[in-house]
C-alpha positions in Angstrom: -39.8 36.8 -102.5 -39.7 39.5 -105.1 -41.9 39.4 -108.2 -40.1 39.5 -111.6 -41.0 42.2 -114.1 -41.1 40.2 -117.4 -41.1 43.4 -119.4 -37.6 44.3 -118.2 -36.4 40.6 -118.2 -37.5 38.9 -121.4 -35.3 35.9 -120.7 -37.2 35.3 -117.5 -40.5 35.3 -119.5 -39.1 32.7 -121.9 -37.9 30.6 -118.9 -41.3 30.8 -117.2 -43.1 29.8 -120.4 -40.8 26.8 -120.9 -41.7 25.6 -117.4 -45.4 26.1 -118.0 -45.3 24.3 -121.4 -42.9 21.6 -120.1 -40.7 22.4 -123.1 -36.9 22.2 -123.4 -35.1 20.9 -120.4 -38.3 20.8 -118.4 -40.0 18.2 -120.5 -38.2 15.3 -118.7 -39.1 16.8 -115.3 -42.8 17.1 -116.3 -42.8 13.5 -117.7 -41.2 12.1 -114.5 -43.7 13.9 -112.3 -46.7 12.6 -114.3 -45.4 9.0 -114.4 -44.1 8.5 -110.9 -43.0 4.9 -110.3 -44.1 2.8 -107.4 -41.2 1.4 -105.3 -40.6 -2.2 -106.3 -40.0 -3.7 -102.8 -40.6 -7.4 -102.3 -43.6 -8.4 -100.2 -41.5 -9.6 -97.3 -39.1 -6.6 -97.3 -39.9 -5.5 -93.7 -39.5 -9.0 -92.4 -36.1 -9.4 -94.1 -34.9 -6.1 -92.7 -36.1 -7.0 -89.2 -34.4 -10.4 -89.4 -31.1 -8.8 -90.5 -31.3 -6.1 -87.7 -31.9 -8.8 -85.1 -28.9 -10.9 -86.4 -26.6 -7.9 -86.3 -27.8 -6.9 -82.8 -27.1 -10.5 -81.6 -23.7 -10.5 -83.2 -22.7 -7.2 -81.5 -23.9 -8.5 -78.0 -21.9 -11.7 -78.2 -18.2 -11.4 -77.4 -15.9 -12.8 -80.0 -15.0 -16.2 -78.8 -11.5 -16.3 -80.3 -10.7 -12.9 -79.0 -11.9 -13.8 -75.5 -9.9 -17.1 -75.6 -6.7 -15.3 -76.6 -7.1 -12.6 -73.9 -7.7 -15.3 -71.3 -4.6 -17.2 -72.5 -2.5 -14.1 -72.4 -3.7 -13.2 -68.9 -3.1 -16.8 -67.6 0.4 -16.7 -69.1 1.2 -13.4 -67.5 0.0 -14.5 -64.1 1.9 -17.8 -64.4 5.1 -15.9 -65.4 4.7 -13.5 -62.4 4.2 -16.4 -60.0 7.2 -18.3 -61.4 9.3 -15.1 -61.2 8.3 -14.5 -57.6 8.8 -18.1 -56.7 12.4 -18.2 -58.1 13.5 -14.8 -56.9 12.7 -14.1 -53.3 14.5 -10.7 -53.5 11.9 -9.5 -56.0 9.4 -9.1 -53.1 11.7 -6.4 -51.6 11.2 -4.2 -54.7 7.4 -4.5 -54.3 7.6 -2.6 -51.1 8.4 0.6 -52.9 5.5 3.1 -52.6 5.5 4.1 -56.3 5.2 0.5 -57.4 2.3 -0.1 -55.0 0.5 3.0 -56.3 1.0 1.8 -59.9 -0.3 -1.7 -59.0 -3.3 -0.2 -57.3 -4.1 2.0 -60.3 -3.9 -1.0 -62.6 -6.1 -3.1 -60.3 -8.7 -0.3 -59.9 -8.8 0.3 -63.7 -9.2 -3.4 -64.5 -11.8 -3.9 -61.8 -13.9 -1.0 -63.1 -13.6 -2.4 -66.6 -15.0 -5.7 -65.4 -18.0 -4.0 -63.8 -18.9 -1.9 -66.9 -21.5 -3.4 -69.2 -19.8 -5.1 -72.2 -21.8 -3.6 -75.1 -19.9 -2.8 -78.2 -20.2 0.8 -79.5 -20.4 1.6 -83.0 
């Protein structure tokens, strides 16, 4: 840091004196520094924060019941529809023998199986 030559910069000298005397705009800064306020936290602040953090953690770990029920209902409806379709249309089984459809079904099954094995923590 370079020293300031107050003889060549009289404005810098006045600024420095104002800081030292806590005059002008520096009066409020000096007063605030001398009269620092204590934080006004309640006595049980830490306990309240810990309780809130535990409640939020529990809420994130529990799956949403309505969401889980809706997904299960949709899955059961889709499986029921597939079974009903295959039961009423025997020729639909012929199309299942195509290799591309078998690969697609395998990919879907593998993806879903891996999703079920993954831990169910929400990110966020």
